[in-house]
C-alpha positions in Angstrom: 23.7 -26.5 14.2 21.5 -25.7 11.2 19.2 -28.4 10.1 18.8 -28.7 6.3 14.9 -28.6 6.5 14.8 -25.3 8.5 14.5 -22.2 6.3 15.9 -18.9 7.5 13.4 -16.0 7.4 14.0 -13.6 4.6 16.1 -10.5 5.4 14.2 -7.3 6.2 14.0 -4.6 3.6 16.7 -2.1 3.4 15.9 1.6 3.7 16.6 2.1 -0.1 14.2 -0.7 -1.0 11.5 0.9 1.2 12.1 4.3 -0.3 11.8 2.9 -3.8 8.5 1.2 -2.8 7.1 4.4 -1.3 8.0 6.5 -4.4 6.6 3.8 -6.8 3.4 3.6 -4.8 3.1 7.4 -4.8 3.4 7.4 -8.6 1.1 4.3 -8.9 3.7 2.2 -10.7 4.6 -0.4 -8.1 5.2 -3.8 -9.7 3.5 -6.9 -8.4 6.8 -8.5 -7.6 7.9 -5.6 -5.4 4.5 -5.4 -3.8 4.6 -9.0 -2.8 8.2 -8.5 -1.5 7.0 -5.6 0.6 4.2 -7.5 2.1 6.4 -10.5 2.8 9.5 -8.7 4.3 8.4 -5.2 5.2 6.9 -3.8 8.4 3.7 -1.7 7.9 4.9 0.9 10.5 8.0 1.6 8.4 6.0 2.2 5.2 3.5 4.4 7.1 6.3 6.5 8.5 8.1 6.8 5.2 4.8 7.6 3.4 4.0 10.4 5.9 7.5 11.8 5.5 7.3 11.7 1.7 3.9 13.4 1.8 5.2 16.2 4.1 8.2 16.8 1.9 6.0 16.8 -1.2 3.7 19.4 0.3 6.7 21.6 1.4 8.2 21.4 -2.2 4.8 22.4 -3.7 4.5 25.3 -1.2 8.0 26.5 -2.1 7.3 26.2 -5.8 4.1 28.3 -5.5 5.8 30.9 -3.4 8.6 31.2 -5.8 6.3 31.5 -8.8 4.2 34.1 -7.0 7.3 36.0 -6.1 8.7 36.0 -9.6 5.3 36.9 -11.1 4.8 40.0 -8.8 8.4 41.0 -8.6 
């Protein structure tokens, strides 16, 4: 059975919490509370993967916006 002096490990971060942390970090507005939560409960590999995915999506959106602007400007 559970002994009262044993503490259960904190639950892992949800996907939504990790996405919020990656977006906040990209914008540079991550709070100290969330940063300590991320270091305590998160896995670095998850944050690296989400960061790479976010960066790739960001680059694709920028490329699409530039192509659209150039198309509209020359069209």
